[in-house]
Phi, psi and omega in degrees: 000135183284137180270134187269115183223053180265011192255022168265115183294323180290311186302313192276333165301309176298329194272339173293319178283320188283315182210085188294320184286329173296324174298316178294324174291326170301322180283330183289333185272354184296137181287335187209146176234152185295171174295144190306330179284343173286308175306321177292315188279335189249342173248304192284307189300319180298319182290320178299310179297314179307314184300315186288319182304304181302319180297312176301314174302320180297320179293335176280346183241342175258121184298132179273344178075020177237151180293154185306319185292350178265359171258136178290167179287147179300312186287316187295307188281337175296316174302310180303316182301310179308308181298311180287329173282336173299308183289334173294317173295318177288327175295323166304309188296311188286332174295314178300320180300302188289331182266354187292327178289328171303324182265026183057042174252199176253108179286121184201101179303317175299319179282332179293319176298314174305311177300313183296322182288323177290322184294335186265354182304317181296326183294326187286319177294329175299323181299329179289305181312311190294349179280350177274168188296146170294148003267359189285319177299308180300318183292318185291311177305317179296311175307316175297324175298317181289319177300325180289324176302316180294315179295318173301320173296324179289326178303307182301314180303308186279325189270323177275351179069043188280144182282165182289134176098349175251344186298311181288330181291324177295314181298311174293319174299318175298314182299312183294322181290311185302320176289323173303309176302309178303320187288320176294312182296313191296321179295317180296323189271332189304316187277349184277338186260112177300139181084344182297326179245130192288165178294325173235122192276333172060061170076005181228153180271342191053028174257132184295000000 
């Protein structure tokens, strides 16, 4: 039996960047994976939380070029970011799980969470990169988001074992459902956390 050891965030983040397809193949070849909640708490959440903490710290020390009333409170927006990103991760994983059988794949919440966690690692690093001054920070962050989408496609394909012809369909449906869940939750949550929304938004919703 293959031993499941994907829960060192640093190791798997580096492996994802250095050889992403090999990381996906290794995850897909595992005989068994832990429950979805263990994967979320031990792999996804630590990297997600670290990205929020580091990015909020960078926003405090790097001038944003905006007036103070246009910047959200660090603690309020940090809490909002952690909750919204967590819901987005869970929403993507459960969407992939429930939709996989529709696309002739294997409905498995544990493998779906593993696929989503690996696929989103670059996006969480991109959140940190986006805190650096424009245009380099935004450009690198956007590039990492596109890289994350590419990796998420391969993760869903390799870990859930989709057949040819159904892979793109599941990927698009998963992204749509996950984004919809995050959007609805984000709008509902934004006004509930003091400081999550700046006094003046200046053309941005501050929604992740």
